[in-house]
VOVEXSE-907188 format. One record per atom (N, C-alpha, C): y, z negated, x negated; residue number from 1; residue in one letter. Coordinates in nm, 3 decimals, m for minus. Example, Ala and Ser with C-alpha at 12.3 -4.5 7.8 and 13.67 -1.06 7.14 Angstrom:
BEGIN
v,w,u,num,residuo
m0.569,m0.780,m1.319,1,A
m0.450,m0.780,m1.230,1,A
m0.330,m0.780,m1.320,1,A
m0.225,m0.708,m1.285,2,S
m0.106,m0.714,m1.367,2,S
0.003,m0.787,m1.290,2,S
% end
This chain:
BEGIN
v,w,u,num,residuo
0.505,1.944,1.042,1,X
0.657,1.903,1.101,1,X
0.610,1.899,1.250,1,X
0.727,1.838,1.345,2,X
0.694,1.801,1.487,2,X
0.766,1.870,1.544,2,X
0.674,1.912,1.639,3,X
0.746,1.994,1.738,3,X
0.888,2.008,1.806,3,X
0.975,2.067,1.821,4,X
1.093,2.019,1.882,4,X
1.102,1.971,2.065,4,X
0.975,2.015,2.079,5,X
0.980,1.958,2.218,5,X
0.959,1.811,2.242,5,X
0.879,1.743,2.132,6,X
0.850,1.587,2.149,6,X
0.983,1.509,2.165,6,X
0.961,1.435,2.218,7,X
1.072,1.344,2.285,7,X
1.059,1.211,2.231,7,X
1.063,1.083,2.179,8,X
1.046,0.946,2.183,8,X
1.132,0.881,2.295,8,X
1.259,0.956,2.350,9,X
1.332,0.909,2.457,9,X
1.213,0.804,2.573,9,X
1.320,0.713,2.608,10,X
1.216,0.644,2.741,10,X
1.174,0.699,2.841,10,X
1.095,0.690,2.872,11,X
1.036,0.677,3.016,11,X
1.139,0.725,3.128,11,X
1.176,0.840,3.181,12,X
1.294,0.863,3.265,12,X
1.229,0.898,3.414,12,X
1.121,0.879,3.434,13,X
1.031,0.884,3.578,13,X
1.050,0.737,3.622,13,X
1.061,0.770,3.738,14,X
1.058,0.670,3.825,14,X
0.940,0.599,3.850,14,X
0.945,0.470,3.898,15,X
0.800,0.368,3.917,15,X
0.754,0.421,4.032,15,X
0.629,0.448,4.086,16,X
0.587,0.534,4.148,16,X
0.562,0.676,4.161,16,X
0.592,0.693,4.043,17,X
0.585,0.853,3.993,17,X
0.434,0.888,3.928,17,X
0.376,1.001,3.903,18,X
0.292,1.011,3.833,18,X
0.330,0.998,3.675,18,X
0.212,0.901,3.590,19,X
0.262,0.886,3.488,19,X
0.175,0.972,3.397,19,X
0.058,0.980,3.473,20,X
m0.073,1.066,3.405,20,X
m0.151,1.143,3.496,20,X
m0.153,1.259,3.500,21,X
m0.211,1.350,3.601,21,X
m0.319,1.439,3.531,21,X
m0.461,1.414,3.577,22,X
m0.592,1.491,3.521,22,X
m0.659,1.542,3.579,22,X
m0.698,1.670,3.608,23,X
m0.759,1.787,3.715,23,X
m0.825,1.823,3.620,23,X
m1.006,1.799,3.660,24,X
m1.077,1.879,3.653,24,X
m1.118,1.887,3.492,24,X
m1.127,1.782,3.417,25,X
m1.120,1.757,3.318,25,X
m1.255,1.768,3.235,25,X
m1.307,1.834,3.187,26,X
m1.428,1.892,3.099,26,X
m1.434,1.845,2.938,26,X
m1.535,1.795,2.906,27,X
m1.538,1.752,2.757,27,X
m1.695,1.769,2.743,27,X
m1.745,1.877,2.673,28,X
m1.888,1.916,2.604,28,X
m1.872,1.883,2.473,28,X
m1.994,1.793,2.435,29,X
m2.044,1.854,2.299,29,X
m2.197,1.874,2.239,29,X
m2.207,2.008,2.241,30,X
m2.330,2.102,2.209,30,X
m2.382,2.066,2.349,30,X
m2.347,2.125,2.446,31,X
m2.388,2.122,2.518,31,X
m2.435,1.975,2.679,31,X
m2.376,1.857,2.576,32,X
m2.390,1.750,2.643,32,X
m2.213,1.693,2.744,32,X
m2.232,1.693,2.843,33,X
m2.071,1.674,2.935,33,X
m2.033,1.562,2.920,33,X
m1.948,1.465,2.852,34,X
m1.922,1.380,2.818,34,X
m1.798,1.360,2.946,34,X
m1.724,1.435,2.964,35,X
m1.634,1.405,3.098,35,X
m1.693,1.542,3.163,35,X
m1.699,1.548,3.298,36,X
m1.709,1.604,3.389,36,X
m1.660,1.665,3.485,36,X
m1.585,1.732,3.490,37,X
m1.471,1.764,3.590,37,X
m1.374,1.647,3.643,37,X
m1.374,1.552,3.563,38,X
m1.274,1.389,3.579,38,X
m1.163,1.455,3.663,38,X
m1.142,1.401,3.732,39,X
m1.009,1.386,3.826,39,X
m0.938,1.256,3.806,39,X
m0.826,1.177,3.787,40,X
m0.751,1.094,3.756,40,X
m0.614,1.111,3.764,40,X
m0.533,1.005,3.839,41,X
m0.422,0.985,3.877,41,X
m0.362,0.874,3.803,41,X
m0.247,0.840,3.756,42,X
m0.209,0.695,3.717,42,X
m0.036,0.666,3.734,42,X
0.023,0.608,3.834,43,X
0.168,0.635,3.890,43,X
0.255,0.525,3.712,43,X
0.390,0.570,3.695,44,X
0.433,0.445,3.610,44,X
0.443,0.302,3.641,44,X
0.432,0.191,3.586,45,X
0.445,0.061,3.583,45,X
0.270,0.056,3.623,45,X
0.168,0.114,3.622,46,X
0.040,0.013,3.646,46,X
m0.024,m0.035,3.539,46,X
m0.094,m0.107,3.608,47,X
m0.191,m0.154,3.498,47,X
m0.331,m0.139,3.545,47,X
m0.383,m0.045,3.458,48,X
m0.504,0.015,3.532,48,X
m0.665,m0.046,3.451,48,X
m0.733,m0.073,3.516,49,X
m0.865,m0.068,3.424,49,X
m0.978,m0.009,3.445,49,X
m1.066,0.033,3.363,50,X
m1.144,0.168,3.380,50,X
m1.276,0.089,3.319,50,X
m1.352,0.076,3.412,51,X
m1.508,0.014,3.380,51,X
m1.587,0.147,3.405,51,X
m1.713,0.108,3.384,52,X
m1.854,0.199,3.346,52,X
m1.941,0.178,3.263,52,X
m2.060,0.208,3.272,53,X
m2.167,0.182,3.192,53,X
m2.146,0.245,3.038,53,X
m2.243,0.199,2.966,54,X
m2.265,0.257,2.832,54,X
m2.295,0.460,2.820,54,X
m2.187,0.532,2.785,55,X
m2.215,0.649,2.820,55,X
m2.153,0.696,2.914,55,X
m2.059,0.656,3.002,56,X
m1.992,0.679,3.109,56,X
m1.858,0.772,3.106,56,X
m1.822,0.779,2.973,57,X
m1.696,0.872,2.939,57,X
m1.616,0.812,2.905,57,X
m1.610,0.667,2.868,58,X
m1.460,0.571,2.885,58,X
m1.361,0.603,2.764,58,X
m1.466,0.585,2.683,59,X
m1.408,0.627,2.565,59,X
m1.339,0.725,2.505,59,X
m1.416,0.834,2.553,60,X
m1.413,1.036,2.512,60,X
m1.261,1.022,2.609,60,X
m1.248,0.968,2.709,61,X
m1.167,0.967,2.823,61,X
m0.978,0.925,2.718,61,X
m1.029,0.805,2.674,62,X
m0.912,0.724,2.559,62,X
m0.914,0.878,2.453,62,X
m1.036,0.929,2.385,63,X
m0.978,1.019,2.271,63,X
m0.943,1.164,2.342,63,X
m0.892,1.199,2.452,64,X
m0.818,1.313,2.480,64,X
m0.707,1.273,2.536,64,X
m0.687,1.158,2.583,65,X
m0.526,1.162,2.589,65,X
m0.490,1.126,2.480,65,X
m0.522,1.057,2.364,66,X
m0.467,1.092,2.228,66,X
m0.470,1.162,2.138,66,X
m0.550,1.309,2.221,67,X
m0.579,1.423,2.130,67,X
m0.670,1.415,1.996,67,X
m0.724,1.271,2.022,68,X
m0.846,1.271,1.936,68,X
m0.956,1.400,1.935,68,X
m0.978,1.386,2.051,69,X
m1.104,1.508,2.107,69,X
m1.004,1.599,2.192,69,X
m1.043,1.737,2.171,70,X
m0.987,1.829,2.272,70,X
m1.090,1.885,2.365,70,X
m0.994,1.887,2.492,71,X
m1.093,1.896,2.597,71,X
m1.134,2.050,2.613,71,X
m1.253,2.078,2.690,72,X
m1.365,2.202,2.676,72,X
m1.263,2.258,2.830,72,X
m1.248,2.201,2.914,73,X
m1.151,2.269,3.048,73,X
m1.071,2.113,3.143,73,X
m1.020,2.218,3.166,74,X
m0.908,2.140,3.278,74,X
m0.807,2.121,3.265,74,X
m0.718,2.019,3.319,75,X
m0.559,1.967,3.261,75,X
m0.536,1.811,3.257,75,X
m0.477,1.813,3.155,76,X
m0.386,1.689,3.150,76,X
m0.262,1.670,3.071,76,X
m0.175,1.624,3.218,77,X
m0.029,1.577,3.227,77,X
m0.006,1.460,3.177,77,X
0.087,1.431,3.089,78,X
0.176,1.295,3.043,78,X
0.306,1.311,3.084,78,X
0.363,1.234,3.199,79,X
0.514,1.269,3.177,79,X
0.537,1.394,3.239,79,X
0.444,1.469,3.266,80,X
0.458,1.632,3.306,80,X
0.415,1.697,3.184,80,X
0.449,1.648,3.100,81,X
0.374,1.730,2.987,81,X
0.210,1.812,2.918,81,X
0.188,1.902,2.897,82,X
0.079,1.936,2.906,82,X
0.045,1.898,2.753,82,X
m0.083,1.794,2.768,83,X
m0.103,1.745,2.656,83,X
m0.155,1.839,2.516,83,X
m0.234,1.917,2.597,84,X
m0.312,1.999,2.495,84,X
m0.210,2.091,2.387,84,X
m0.104,2.078,2.406,85,X
m0.005,2.146,2.347,85,X
0.069,2.077,2.197,85,X
0.008,1.937,2.244,86,X
0.043,1.845,2.112,86,X
m0.054,1.799,2.037,86,X
m0.028,1.767,1.891,87,X
m0.123,1.744,1.832,87,X
m0.110,1.532,1.834,87,X
m0.205,1.477,1.772,88,X
m0.223,1.346,1.778,88,X
m0.103,1.254,1.717,88,X
m0.008,1.352,1.620,89,X
0.119,1.258,1.593,89,X
0.161,1.240,1.701,89,X
0.202,1.364,1.746,90,X
0.289,1.390,1.825,90,X
0.293,1.358,1.985,90,X
0.152,1.345,2.032,91,X
0.156,1.253,2.157,91,X
0.173,1.120,2.117,91,X
0.168,1.032,1.988,92,X
0.221,0.896,1.973,92,X
0.381,0.939,2.000,92,X
0.415,0.982,1.970,93,X
0.610,1.020,1.960,93,X
0.651,1.032,2.101,93,X
0.534,1.107,2.151,94,X
0.523,1.154,2.312,94,X
0.571,1.014,2.417,94,X
0.467,0.895,2.374,95,X
0.507,0.741,2.431,95,X
0.322,0.735,2.471,95,X
0.243,0.758,2.361,96,X
0.107,0.700,2.425,96,X
0.054,0.625,2.297,96,X
0.056,0.487,2.323,97,X
m0.024,0.398,2.244,97,X
m0.158,0.387,2.252,97,X
m0.222,0.319,2.151,98,X
m0.384,0.309,2.130,98,X
m0.399,0.182,2.070,98,X
m0.524,0.080,2.130,99,X
m0.510,m0.025,2.026,99,X
m0.687,0.000,2.058,99,X
m0.740,m0.004,1.942,100,X
m0.873,0.067,1.938,100,X
m0.998,m0.099,1.947,100,X
m1.107,m0.074,1.966,101,X
m1.198,m0.195,1.954,101,X
m1.185,m0.278,1.877,101,X
m1.198,m0.258,1.749,102,X
m1.198,m0.296,1.630,102,X
m1.053,m0.333,1.542,102,X
m0.994,m0.429,1.522,103,X
m0.858,m0.420,1.490,103,X
m0.870,m0.352,1.385,103,X
m0.709,m0.289,1.403,104,X
m0.680,m0.200,1.269,104,X
m0.541,m0.254,1.199,104,X
m0.595,m0.352,1.128,105,X
m0.455,m0.389,1.073,105,X
m0.502,m0.414,0.921,105,X
m0.359,m0.421,0.869,106,X
m0.316,m0.467,0.716,106,X
m0.361,m0.599,0.639,106,X
m0.501,m0.619,0.649,107,X
m0.557,m0.762,0.613,107,X
m0.465,m0.865,0.526,107,X
m0.412,m0.757,0.412,108,X
m0.337,m0.849,0.307,108,X
m0.209,m0.877,0.326,108,X
m0.131,m0.774,0.424,109,X
m0.021,m0.797,0.439,109,X
m0.018,m0.937,0.569,109,X
0.118,m0.965,0.601,110,X
0.149,m1.100,0.663,110,X
0.171,m1.020,0.844,110,X
0.110,m1.099,0.917,111,X
0.171,m1.044,1.089,111,X
0.292,m0.955,1.124,111,X
0.381,m1.057,1.022,112,X
0.539,m0.995,1.029,112,X
0.558,m0.837,0.948,112,X
0.485,m0.848,0.849,113,X
0.483,m0.756,0.764,113,X
0.382,m0.645,0.810,113,X
0.316,m0.653,0.855,114,X
0.222,m0.568,0.979,114,X
0.286,m0.486,1.109,114,X
0.376,m0.546,1.155,115,X
0.485,m0.522,1.293,115,X
0.572,m0.443,1.208,115,X
0.617,m0.473,1.104,116,X
0.740,m0.424,1.063,116,X
0.737,m0.272,1.008,116,X
0.596,m0.265,0.970,117,X
0.548,m0.096,0.935,117,X
0.573,m0.027,1.083,117,X
0.507,m0.102,1.203,118,X
0.488,m0.037,1.280,118,X
0.608,0.029,1.340,118,X
0.724,m0.092,1.347,119,X
0.816,m0.068,1.401,119,X
0.896,0.046,1.314,119,X
0.868,0.125,1.202,120,X
0.934,0.246,1.129,120,X
0.887,0.337,1.187,120,X
0.943,0.417,1.251,121,X
0.899,0.565,1.307,121,X
0.800,0.637,1.145,121,X
0.875,0.631,1.069,122,X
0.810,0.711,0.908,122,X
0.684,0.687,0.873,122,X
0.658,0.522,0.919,123,X
0.556,0.459,0.839,123,X
0.581,0.465,0.680,123,X
0.723,0.440,0.647,124,X
0.728,0.432,0.511,124,X
0.713,0.278,0.497,124,X
0.657,0.228,0.354,125,X
0.664,0.100,0.322,125,X
0.789,0.106,0.280,125,X
0.867,0.143,0.187,126,X
0.990,0.123,0.115,126,X
1.093,0.173,0.199,126,X
1.080,0.247,0.310,127,X
1.194,0.243,0.371,127,X
1.226,0.098,0.513,127,X
1.058,0.067,0.530,128,X
1.110,m0.076,0.585,128,X
1.102,m0.188,0.549,128,X
1.097,m0.175,0.405,129,X
1.101,m0.288,0.307,129,X
1.281,m0.302,0.293,129,X
1.338,m0.172,0.264,130,X
1.501,m0.193,0.224,130,X
1.576,m0.142,0.317,130,X
1.514,m0.112,0.435,131,X
1.603,m0.063,0.559,131,X
1.619,m0.128,0.689,131,X
1.507,m0.221,0.699,132,X
1.517,m0.325,0.814,132,X
1.652,m0.354,0.840,132,X
1.687,m0.340,0.939,133,X
1.832,m0.395,1.003,133,X
1.799,m0.561,1.112,133,X
1.888,m0.636,1.072,134,X
1.893,m0.768,1.201,134,X
1.827,m0.730,1.301,134,X
1.891,m0.617,1.415,135,X
1.821,m0.622,1.526,135,X
1.710,m0.588,1.529,135,X
1.609,m0.525,1.419,136,X
1.513,m0.520,1.415,136,X
1.405,m0.652,1.379,136,X
1.478,m0.756,1.314,137,X
1.399,m0.878,1.245,137,X
1.410,m0.952,1.360,137,X
1.541,m0.973,1.449,138,X
1.533,m1.005,1.601,138,X
1.423,m0.971,1.716,138,X
1.385,m0.830,1.680,139,X
1.285,m0.806,1.772,139,X
1.147,m0.812,1.733,139,X
1.124,m0.845,1.591,140,X
1.024,m0.858,1.531,140,X
0.990,m1.015,1.605,140,X
1.052,m1.166,1.588,141,X
1.098,m1.253,1.600,141,X
1.033,m1.281,1.767,141,X
1.087,m1.176,1.847,142,X
1.060,m1.171,2.026,142,X
0.910,m1.118,2.008,142,X
0.897,m1.018,1.929,143,X
0.727,m0.967,1.980,143,X
0.629,m1.071,1.912,143,X
0.666,m1.131,1.794,144,X
0.564,m1.221,1.748,144,X
0.555,m1.359,1.855,144,X
0.657,m1.363,1.903,145,X
0.662,m1.499,1.978,145,X
0.573,m1.458,2.086,145,X
0.571,m1.317,2.159,146,X
0.470,m1.274,2.294,146,X
0.381,m1.286,2.269,146,X
0.307,m1.224,2.092,147,X
0.184,m1.227,2.100,147,X
0.134,m1.349,2.035,147,X
0.215,m1.444,2.073,148,X
0.140,m1.601,2.011,148,X
0.124,m1.625,1.878,148,X
0.207,m1.566,1.801,149,X
0.184,m1.571,1.643,149,X
0.284,m1.572,1.581,149,X
0.399,m1.656,1.630,150,X
0.516,m1.692,1.549,150,X
0.508,m1.799,1.481,150,X
0.391,m1.882,1.467,151,X
0.368,m1.992,1.382,151,X
0.287,m1.949,1.287,151,X
0.208,m1.796,1.260,152,X
0.147,m1.758,1.154,152,X
0.206,m1.634,1.132,152,X
0.349,m1.633,1.139,153,X
0.413,m1.471,1.129,153,X
0.405,m1.473,0.969,153,X
0.386,m1.587,0.864,154,X
0.408,m1.534,0.744,154,X
0.245,m1.567,0.604,154,X
0.143,m1.585,0.705,155,X
0.022,m1.580,0.641,155,X
m0.034,m1.432,0.639,155,X
m0.139,m1.403,0.522,156,X
m0.224,m1.287,0.542,156,X
m0.343,m1.250,0.686,156,X
m0.248,m1.147,0.706,157,X
m0.347,m1.124,0.865,157,X
m0.483,m1.120,0.862,157,X
m0.541,m1.153,0.717,158,X
m0.717,m1.147,0.694,158,X
m0.775,m1.295,0.729,158,X
m0.638,m1.372,0.702,159,X
m0.697,m1.521,0.811,159,X
m0.652,m1.553,0.918,159,X
m0.634,m1.457,1.021,160,X
m0.633,m1.471,1.159,160,X
m0.734,m1.501,1.181,160,X
m0.768,m1.547,1.352,161,X
m0.870,m1.531,1.379,161,X
m0.930,m1.418,1.472,161,X
m1.040,m1.406,1.494,162,X
m1.069,m1.262,1.585,162,X
m0.965,m1.227,1.665,162,X
m0.930,m1.337,1.787,163,X
m0.867,m1.277,1.898,163,X
m0.704,m1.265,1.818,163,X
m0.702,m1.311,1.756,164,X
m0.556,m1.335,1.664,164,X
m0.544,m1.196,1.617,164,X
m0.606,m1.147,1.562,165,X
m0.614,m1.026,1.509,165,X
m0.580,m0.880,1.635,165,X
m0.664,m0.958,1.727,166,X
m0.682,m0.863,1.832,166,X
m0.510,m0.838,1.907,166,X
m0.448,m0.951,1.917,167,X
m0.319,m0.984,1.974,167,X
m0.255,m0.888,1.826,167,X
m0.240,m0.888,1.719,168,X
m0.151,m0.848,1.650,168,X
m0.169,m0.701,1.638,168,X
m0.267,m0.658,1.683,169,X
m0.290,m0.504,1.660,169,X
m0.214,m0.461,1.758,169,X
m0.220,m0.527,1.924,170,X
m0.142,m0.498,2.022,170,X
m0.028,m0.502,1.984,170,X
0.046,m0.590,1.943,171,X
0.164,m0.621,1.891,171,X
0.204,m0.488,1.796,171,X
0.132,m0.431,1.715,172,X
0.178,m0.315,1.627,172,X
0.185,m0.215,1.681,172,X
0.077,m0.177,1.854,173,X
0.111,m0.079,1.961,173,X
0.235,m0.098,1.971,173,X
0.288,m0.209,2.076,174,X
0.359,m0.198,2.138,174,X
0.498,m0.205,2.045,174,X
0.509,m0.234,1.907,175,X
0.635,m0.195,1.832,175,X
0.641,m0.083,1.817,175,X
0.569,0.022,1.880,176,X
0.597,0.161,1.853,176,X
0.683,0.193,1.961,176,X
0.672,0.124,2.084,177,X
0.737,0.112,2.198,177,X
0.681,0.257,2.328,177,X
0.558,0.265,2.322,178,X
0.508,0.352,2.393,178,X
0.521,0.316,2.565,178,X
0.506,0.473,2.624,179,X
0.549,0.461,2.785,179,X
0.398,0.410,2.819,179,X
0.276,0.426,2.749,180,X
0.146,0.418,2.787,180,X
0.081,0.345,2.693,180,X
0.026,0.226,2.717,181,X
m0.060,0.160,2.625,181,X
m0.249,0.173,2.672,181,X
m0.299,0.211,2.563,182,X
m0.438,0.194,2.604,182,X
m0.491,0.129,2.484,182,X
m0.578,0.045,2.564,183,X
m0.645,m0.122,2.503,183,X
m0.813,m0.078,2.534,183,X
m0.872,m0.077,2.453,184,X
m0.997,m0.074,2.456,184,X
m1.098,m0.205,2.407,184,X
m1.135,m0.224,2.535,185,X
m1.261,m0.398,2.507,185,X
m1.137,m0.479,2.445,185,X
m1.063,m0.513,2.440,186,X
m0.977,m0.629,2.412,186,X
m1.007,m0.767,2.387,186,X
m1.116,m0.817,2.480,187,X
m1.174,m0.962,2.496,187,X
m1.304,m0.950,2.405,187,X
m1.381,m0.846,2.369,188,X
m1.501,m0.836,2.302,188,X
m1.497,m0.959,2.208,188,X
m1.613,m1.059,2.172,189,X
m1.614,m1.099,2.104,189,X
m1.480,m1.272,2.092,189,X
m1.421,m1.242,2.203,190,X
m1.337,m1.362,2.200,190,X
m1.392,m1.460,2.238,190,X
m1.314,m1.576,2.224,191,X
m1.353,m1.703,2.266,191,X
m1.272,m1.730,2.397,191,X
m1.337,m1.838,2.510,192,X
m1.280,m1.855,2.627,192,X
m1.114,m1.827,2.630,192,X
m1.085,m1.921,2.564,193,X
m0.906,m1.984,2.556,193,X
m0.863,m1.827,2.487,193,X
m0.884,m1.761,2.412,194,X
m0.861,m1.612,2.370,194,X
m0.837,m1.505,2.482,194,X
m1.016,m1.528,2.535,195,X
m0.964,m1.427,2.675,195,X
m0.907,m1.467,2.776,195,X
m0.848,m1.606,2.768,196,X
m0.734,m1.601,2.874,196,X
m0.574,m1.590,2.827,196,X
m0.587,m1.620,2.688,197,X
m0.464,m1.605,2.652,197,X
m0.428,m1.451,2.633,197,X
m0.526,m1.385,2.642,198,X
m0.522,m1.193,2.596,198,X
m0.497,m1.157,2.774,198,X
m0.554,m1.197,2.866,199,X
m0.463,m1.152,2.991,199,X
m0.355,m1.210,3.050,199,X
m0.305,m1.329,2.956,200,X
m0.181,m1.343,3.009,200,X
m0.065,m1.248,2.932,200,X
m0.098,m1.221,2.826,201,X
m0.023,m1.108,2.744,201,X
m0.018,m1.005,2.807,201,X
m0.142,m0.950,2.860,202,X
m0.154,m0.809,2.909,202,X
m0.033,m0.809,3.029,202,X
m0.022,m0.903,3.125,203,X
0.039,m0.968,3.206,203,X
0.202,m0.930,3.180,203,X
0.221,m1.010,3.080,204,X
0.375,m0.997,3.036,204,X
0.392,m0.847,2.993,204,X
0.312,m0.786,2.917,205,X
0.322,m0.634,2.887,205,X
0.360,m0.540,2.964,205,X
0.275,m0.627,3.114,206,X
0.223,m0.498,3.177,206,X
0.401,m0.508,3.277,206,X
0.474,m0.558,3.251,207,X
0.572,m0.600,3.315,207,X
0.718,m0.446,3.249,207,X
0.679,m0.379,3.146,208,X
0.775,m0.311,3.093,208,X
0.701,m0.193,3.058,208,X
0.517,m0.212,3.052,209,X
0.464,m0.063,3.009,209,X
0.344,m0.054,3.082,209,X
0.319,0.085,3.103,210,X
0.186,0.120,3.180,210,X
0.090,0.084,3.076,210,X
m0.038,0.033,3.144,211,X
m0.116,0.027,3.085,211,X
m0.262,0.084,3.122,211,X
m0.358,0.129,3.026,212,X
m0.490,0.181,3.095,212,X
m0.580,0.041,3.003,212,X
m0.678,m0.039,3.016,213,X
m0.744,m0.106,2.988,213,X
m0.898,m0.052,2.982,213,X
m0.979,m0.065,2.903,214,X
m1.130,m0.042,2.880,214,X
m1.197,m0.170,2.893,214,X
m1.233,m0.215,2.966,215,X
m1.358,m0.338,2.964,215,X
m1.500,m0.376,3.033,215,X
m1.573,m0.412,2.959,216,X
m1.700,m0.459,3.048,216,X
m1.699,m0.617,3.091,216,X
m1.604,m0.709,3.020,217,X
m1.608,m0.813,3.087,217,X
m1.545,m0.823,3.257,217,X
m1.602,m0.853,3.339,218,X
m1.608,m0.865,3.469,218,X
m1.475,m0.965,3.478,218,X
m1.513,m1.075,3.398,219,X
m1.414,m1.182,3.497,219,X
m1.307,m1.166,3.435,219,X
m1.292,m1.111,3.281,220,X
m1.177,m1.084,3.255,220,X
m1.120,m0.982,3.328,220,X
m1.189,m0.854,3.405,221,X
m1.141,m0.754,3.465,221,X
m1.073,m0.829,3.579,221,X
m1.151,m0.941,3.647,222,X
m1.104,m0.996,3.743,222,X
m0.952,m1.057,3.774,222,X
m0.934,m1.097,3.649,223,X
m0.844,m1.183,3.580,223,X
m0.687,m1.080,3.578,223,X
m0.726,m0.970,3.538,224,X
m0.589,m0.894,3.523,224,X
m0.565,m0.739,3.599,224,X
m0.674,m0.696,3.698,225,X
m0.688,m0.602,3.750,225,X
m0.605,m0.609,3.875,225,X
m0.518,m0.484,3.904,226,X
m0.494,m0.468,3.999,226,X
m0.555,m0.348,4.099,226,X
m0.562,m0.244,4.000,227,X
m0.685,m0.122,4.056,227,X
m0.754,m0.111,3.949,227,X
m0.863,m0.071,3.998,228,X
m0.995,m0.056,3.885,228,X
m1.079,0.106,3.959,228,X
m1.110,0.162,3.818,229,X
m1.134,0.333,3.846,229,X
m1.300,0.303,3.741,229,X
m1.369,0.335,3.830,230,X
m1.477,0.307,3.771,230,X
m1.544,0.495,3.744,230,X
m1.572,0.467,3.579,231,X
m1.661,0.603,3.579,231,X
m1.805,0.585,3.531,231,X
m1.881,0.704,3.569,232,X
m1.996,0.710,3.593,232,X
m2.054,0.885,3.546,232,X
m2.128,0.882,3.433,233,X
m2.138,1.023,3.400,233,X
m2.055,1.101,3.363,233,X
m1.931,1.080,3.355,234,X
m1.807,1.132,3.290,234,X
m1.750,1.187,3.438,234,X
m1.785,1.128,3.509,235,X
m1.664,1.146,3.623,235,X
m1.607,1.048,3.710,235,X
m1.529,1.069,3.793,236,X
m1.464,0.927,3.875,236,X
m1.577,0.880,3.993,236,X
m1.601,0.752,3.970,237,X
m1.719,0.708,4.081,237,X
m1.654,0.669,4.214,237,X
m1.538,0.572,4.177,238,X
m1.458,0.527,4.275,238,X
m1.329,0.483,4.236,238,X
m1.252,0.451,4.300,239,X
m1.123,0.363,4.273,239,X
m1.122,0.248,4.366,239,X
m1.061,0.150,4.334,240,X
m0.996,0.005,4.433,240,X
m0.972,m0.136,4.409,240,X
m0.980,m0.208,4.446,241,X
m0.953,m0.333,4.400,241,X
m1.083,m0.382,4.346,241,X
m1.059,m0.476,4.262,242,X
m1.219,m0.546,4.191,242,X
m1.304,m0.594,4.319,242,X
m1.257,m0.605,4.419,243,X
m1.341,m0.656,4.515,243,X
m1.389,m0.525,4.590,243,X
m1.270,m0.422,4.617,244,X
m1.384,m0.332,4.638,244,X
m1.470,m0.233,4.603,244,X
m1.439,m0.231,4.428,245,X
m1.568,m0.160,4.360,245,X
m1.661,m0.263,4.352,245,X
m1.673,m0.362,4.325,246,X
m1.801,m0.457,4.314,246,X
m1.874,m0.462,4.417,246,X
m1.802,m0.465,4.577,247,X
m1.868,m0.446,4.701,247,X
m1.920,m0.275,4.690,247,X
m1.873,m0.168,4.656,248,X
m1.931,m0.031,4.681,248,X
m2.074,m0.060,4.607,248,X
m2.163,0.012,4.719,249,X
m2.320,0.051,4.679,249,X
m2.339,0.119,4.576,249,X
m2.245,0.219,4.553,250,X
m2.229,0.322,4.418,250,X
m2.262,0.248,4.289,250,X
m2.149,0.157,4.272,251,X
m2.108,0.074,4.171,251,X
m2.210,0.003,4.162,251,X
m2.233,m0.095,4.238,252,X
m2.383,m0.176,4.230,252,X
m2.485,m0.121,4.162,252,X
m2.523,0.010,4.228,253,X
m2.644,0.070,4.166,253,X
m2.619,0.089,4.008,253,X
m2.527,0.183,3.956,254,X
m2.488,0.275,3.851,254,X
m2.452,0.161,3.717,254,X
m2.379,0.048,3.776,255,X
m2.305,m0.070,3.690,255,X
m2.353,m0.175,3.675,255,X
m2.284,m0.213,3.807,256,X
m2.279,m0.376,3.851,256,X
m2.417,m0.405,3.847,256,X
m2.506,m0.363,3.933,257,X
m2.662,m0.406,3.921,257,X
m2.707,m0.381,3.841,257,X
m2.694,m0.305,3.717,258,X
m2.743,m0.250,3.631,258,X
m2.740,m0.413,3.513,258,X
m2.630,m0.451,3.512,259,X
m2.558,m0.555,3.433,259,X
m2.623,m0.714,3.487,259,X
m2.649,m0.664,3.621,260,X
m2.733,m0.790,3.656,260,X
m2.860,m0.843,3.612,260,X
m2.920,m0.717,3.611,261,X
m3.072,m0.712,3.614,261,X
m3.072,m0.750,3.459,261,X
m3.004,m0.767,3.386,262,X
m3.037,m0.776,3.233,262,X
m2.957,m0.907,3.200,262,X
m2.948,m1.024,3.303,263,X
m2.919,m1.167,3.288,263,X
m3.082,m1.236,3.323,263,X
% end
């Protein structure tokens, strides 16, 4: 049963208010601190990019927000609600949607069918097939156009390119109408053209959703980022514009400098 306190109503907080407030967040795995007294704040309407070297705690950070991982200590507030009170399913209803690194789509279904299943909060195949309203179909048409798959809406999703599969899963998360969209390394393995299209898609989605993007591709980060948060060893190292973080000596040492050494 879903707790009665969980609401799927639209976000009522005004733009500029705290959507996400994290204080002294710690996650320990057998003594190893994946997150170590992490502090993080995000306002409604932000498109925030989170970067950091492997092992910085980026994926664990998303796991905590979706309740896949439970904190060892600290406070995590979303829309003023303490996320520790909720299950993974309840957090989704509360308004947090997540796009994983590897597309999680139904390969044998069409893009339209994949989106139809996501539109239905009960995730029931039969209620989706028999209970779809005209308004839902109009919403699907609009969403298919937004993610650039209107011309491939009727083919099996398994036939889509890697980039198109990523867009489809982003669409599936958007179909759930989240207040906060979490996107984990969306352009890994994409062509240059697909990467550019993904940047444009996120810019469009950011007009109606708050978004956190985890990404390694710094060219892509530069194309979308308004504010960048840098994680290192489970802590917030620094925040700022792309230029500010790229020129920060600490970032150059622990992240960007290391990346340059590999070229």
